[in-house]
C-alpha positions in Angstrom: 68.1 -16.6 59.0 66.3 -13.3 60.0 65.3 -13.2 64.0 62.1 -11.2 62.9 59.9 -13.0 59.8 57.2 -11.1 57.8 53.8 -12.2 58.2 53.6 -13.9 55.2 57.0 -15.4 54.9 57.8 -19.2 55.4 61.4 -20.6 55.8 63.1 -23.8 55.9 66.4 -22.6 57.9 68.4 -25.9 57.8 68.0 -26.0 54.1 68.6 -22.4 53.3 65.3 -21.5 52.0 63.2 -18.4 52.9 60.2 -17.8 51.0 59.0 -14.1 51.0 55.4 -13.3 50.7 53.8 -16.6 50.4 49.9 -15.8 49.8 47.3 -17.4 51.2 44.8 -16.2 48.5 44.9 -15.0 45.1 42.7 -11.9 43.9 40.2 -11.8 41.1 39.3 -8.3 40.8 37.9 -7.6 44.3 37.2 -11.4 45.2 39.8 -13.5 47.0 40.0 -17.3 46.0 41.9 -19.3 48.7 45.2 -21.0 47.6 43.8 -24.1 49.8 40.7 -24.3 47.6 42.4 -24.3 44.5 45.1 -26.9 45.6 42.1 -29.0 46.5 40.4 -28.7 43.2 43.7 -29.4 41.3 43.9 -32.6 43.5 40.6 -33.7 42.7 40.9 -32.9 39.0 44.2 -34.5 38.6 42.9 -37.6 40.7 39.9 -38.6 38.4 42.2 -37.9 35.5 44.8 -40.2 36.4 41.9 -42.9 37.5 40.3 -42.5 34.0 43.6 -43.0 32.3 44.5 -45.9 34.2 40.9 -47.4 33.2 41.4 -46.5 29.6 44.8 -48.2 29.5 43.3 -51.4 30.6 40.1 -51.3 28.2 37.6 -49.6 30.4 35.6 -46.6 29.1 37.1 -43.1 30.5 33.6 -41.8 30.6 32.7 -44.2 33.5 35.3 -42.2 35.6 34.6 -38.8 34.3 30.7 -39.3 35.0 31.4 -40.3 38.5 33.5 -37.2 39.2 30.6 -34.5 40.4 29.4 -37.5 42.7 32.6 -38.2 44.2 33.7 -34.6 44.6 30.4 -33.7 46.5 30.4 -36.7 48.9 34.1 -36.4 49.8 33.8 -33.0 50.7 30.4 -33.8 52.8 32.0 -36.8 54.2 35.3 -35.1 55.3 33.4 -32.3 56.8 31.1 -34.5 58.7 33.9 -36.4 60.3 35.6 -33.3 61.2 32.6 -31.8 62.8 32.0 -35.1 64.9 35.1 -35.0 66.5 35.1 -31.4 67.0 31.6 -31.2 68.3 32.5 -29.5 71.6 33.1 -26.3 69.5 30.4 -26.6 66.8 27.5 -27.5 69.2 27.5 -23.8 70.4 28.4 -22.5 66.7 26.1 -24.3 64.3 26.4 -21.8 61.7 30.1 -22.4 61.5 29.6 -26.2 60.4 28.8 -24.7 57.0 31.8 -22.3 56.9 34.1 -24.4 54.9 36.4 -21.4 54.3 37.2 -21.6 58.0 38.8 -25.1 57.3 38.0 -28.5 58.9 38.0 -31.3 56.3 39.3 -34.9 57.5 40.5 -37.1 54.6 39.1 -40.2 56.3 35.5 -39.1 56.3 36.1 -38.1 52.6 37.4 -41.4 51.7 34.5 -43.3 53.7 31.5 -41.3 51.8 33.4 -41.2 48.5 34.1 -45.2 48.6 30.2 -45.5 49.3 29.2 -43.5 46.7 31.4 -45.1 44.1 29.8 -48.4 45.2 26.4 -47.2 44.4 27.5 -45.7 41.5 29.0 -48.5 39.9 26.0 -50.8 40.8 23.7 -48.6 39.1 26.3 -48.5 36.1 26.7 -52.2 36.1 30.2 -51.9 36.6 32.7 -53.8 38.9 33.0 -51.2 42.0 36.1 -53.0 43.1 37.9 -52.7 39.7 36.8 -49.2 39.8 38.5 -48.8 43.2 41.7 -50.2 42.1 41.7 -47.4 39.2 40.8 -44.6 41.8 43.6 -45.4 44.0 46.1 -44.2 41.9 44.2 -40.8 41.5 43.5 -40.8 45.2 46.9 -41.0 46.3 48.3 -38.6 43.7 45.5 -36.3 44.7 46.5 -36.2 48.4 50.2 -35.3 47.6 48.9 -32.5 45.7 46.2 -31.3 48.1 48.5 -31.4 51.1 50.1 -28.3 49.6 46.7 -26.8 50.3 48.0 -27.0 53.8 51.4 -25.3 53.2 49.3 -22.3 51.9 47.2 -22.2 54.9 50.0 -22.7 57.2 48.3 -25.7 59.0 48.8 -29.6 59.6 52.5 -29.1 61.2 53.8 -31.0 64.0 55.8 -30.3 67.2 59.3 -28.4 67.7 62.2 -29.9 65.6 65.6 -28.8 64.5 65.9 -31.3 62.0 66.8 -31.0 58.0 63.3 -30.1 57.0 62.3 -28.0 60.0 59.8 -25.2 59.1 59.4 -21.7 60.5 56.3 -19.9 60.5 55.2 -16.6 61.8 53.1 -16.8 64.9 50.4 -14.5 63.7 49.6 -16.4 60.7 48.6 -20.0 62.8 45.8 -20.9 64.9 46.7 -20.3 68.6 45.2 -23.9 69.2 47.9 -25.7 67.1 50.9 -24.0 69.0 51.6 -26.6 71.6 53.4 -26.4 74.9 56.6 -27.6 73.5 56.5 -25.3 70.5 56.1 -22.4 72.7 59.0 -23.7 75.1 61.6 -23.4 72.2 60.5 -20.1 70.9 63.5 -17.9 71.2 63.0 -14.3 72.8 62.9 -11.7 70.2 61.4 -13.7 67.4 58.1 -13.9 66.0 57.9 -17.4 64.8 57.7 -20.9 65.6 60.0 -23.8 64.0 58.0 -27.1 63.6 57.8 -30.4 61.8 56.2 -29.9 58.2 53.9 -32.9 58.6 52.0 -32.1 55.4 55.2 -32.3 53.5 55.9 -35.7 55.2 52.6 -37.0 54.2 53.0 -35.8 50.9 56.3 -37.8 50.5 55.0 -41.0 52.0 51.8 -40.8 49.7 54.2 -40.5 46.7 56.2 -43.5 47.9 52.6 -45.4 48.1 51.9 -44.3 44.5 55.2 -46.2 43.4 54.4 -49.2 45.3 51.1 -49.3 43.4 52.9 -48.8 40.0 55.0 -51.7 41.2 52.2 -54.1 42.7 49.7 -53.7 40.0 51.4 -56.5 37.7 51.0 -58.9 40.8 47.2 -58.2 41.7 45.4 -61.3 41.7 41.7 -59.8 42.4 39.8 -56.7 41.9 40.1 -54.7 44.7 43.6 -55.5 45.7 45.2 -52.4 44.9 42.8 -50.3 46.6 43.6 -52.3 49.8 47.3 -51.7 49.0 46.7 -48.2 49.1 44.6 -48.3 52.3 47.3 -50.4 54.2 50.1 -48.1 53.0 48.4 -44.8 53.8 46.9 -46.0 57.1 50.6 -47.0 58.3 51.9 -43.8 57.3 48.8 -41.5 58.6 49.5 -43.4 62.0 53.1 -42.8 62.1 53.0 -38.9 61.2 49.7 -38.4 63.1 51.5 -38.6 66.6 53.5 -35.6 66.2 50.8 -33.2 64.8 49.5 -30.7 66.9 45.8 -30.5 65.2 44.8 -33.8 65.9 41.2 -35.0 66.6 40.6 -37.1 69.5 38.3 -40.0 70.4 35.7 -38.4 72.7 36.8 -38.6 76.1 40.3 -39.4 75.5 43.9 -38.0 74.4 44.1 -40.8 71.7 44.3 -39.4 68.1 41.4 -41.0 66.2 43.4 -41.0 63.0 46.1 -43.1 64.6 43.8 -45.6 65.6 41.8 -45.6 62.4 45.0 -45.5 60.5 46.2 -48.7 62.3 42.8 -50.5 62.2 42.5 -49.7 58.4 46.0 -50.9 57.5 45.6 -54.2 59.7 42.1 -54.9 58.0 43.3 -54.4 54.5 46.5 -56.5 55.0 44.1 -59.4 56.4 41.9 -58.9 53.3 44.5 -59.0 51.0 46.1 -62.3 52.3 42.6 -63.8 52.4 41.9 -62.5 48.7 45.4 -63.7 47.4 44.6 -67.3 48.9 41.3 -67.5 47.5 42.6 -66.4 44.3 45.3 -69.1 44.4 42.9 -71.8 45.3 40.4 -70.7 42.4 43.4 -70.8 40.0 44.5 -74.4 41.4 41.1 -75.8 40.9 40.7 -74.5 37.5 44.1 -76.0 36.5 42.9 -79.4 37.9 39.5 -78.9 35.9 41.4 -78.3 32.7 44.0 -81.2 33.3 40.9 -83.4 33.8 39.1 -82.3 31.0 42.1 -82.7 28.6 43.1 -86.3 29.7 42.2 -89.4 27.6 39.0 -91.3 28.9 40.0 -94.7 29.9 37.1 -96.2 28.3 37.9 -94.9 25.0 41.6 -96.6 25.0 41.9 -100.0 23.8 45.2 -102.3 24.1 46.9 -102.9 20.8 48.7 -106.3 20.0 
């Protein structure tokens, strides 16, 4: 591998992969379109397509999902931005105009999920649809959308972790990453005469984890006992993975006044609450099924007053 990298190069040295001139934007005439934005748009479109497909496959009107698409997109972007700004307020309080500069980055997935779920609940109530069944279908699209969307971070040279020399270690030119994302540990391992950092590709780890969560959802869907259960499985799976991966990221958002990553805490809390709700929901579903079975048995049993003894 080269000691000096080109500004637009990305390498995975332990895999023997060296990518040259990986763009951040593509030009349409004189207008540049960020590949990050393209990947996020592709993720949203693919996500709603999968949700609509899953709904249609199980007898629902796919238009229910497509009609919700603009509202989900808008609310998820707004929620993701609000969440990020809240936990980066020390920066934005003196740069209020920057709050609206989405091209500068700064979207947090948990904020997007929170506001999108709220929007879905209101939308389904207005359409007289079951919001929990809707969320079960959305879970499939959401997790695949996250797999795709994380590649936007790849093109943006962001969402990476601390120094590593593991199999998946990634090298990025220093000139192409935010200085604030380069930790003391990363600087300590920068070799003299080189212009790159070598880090964990945490965006890739999260994408791989989410793909596993998608496979779990596919396997689990036949065992579902109540509406909303699949979405809770998604939340539990994603929360656990995010909490594990978050501790090695260098662009963490912290709980104000602490050095505790908010996404790590939130991931564990959401995962724990989701597991409890799954257990409670399955227990109630089992109890309801047992009660229904008892009622059906009583209804089918002969009435003692109608029987007569024969000689």
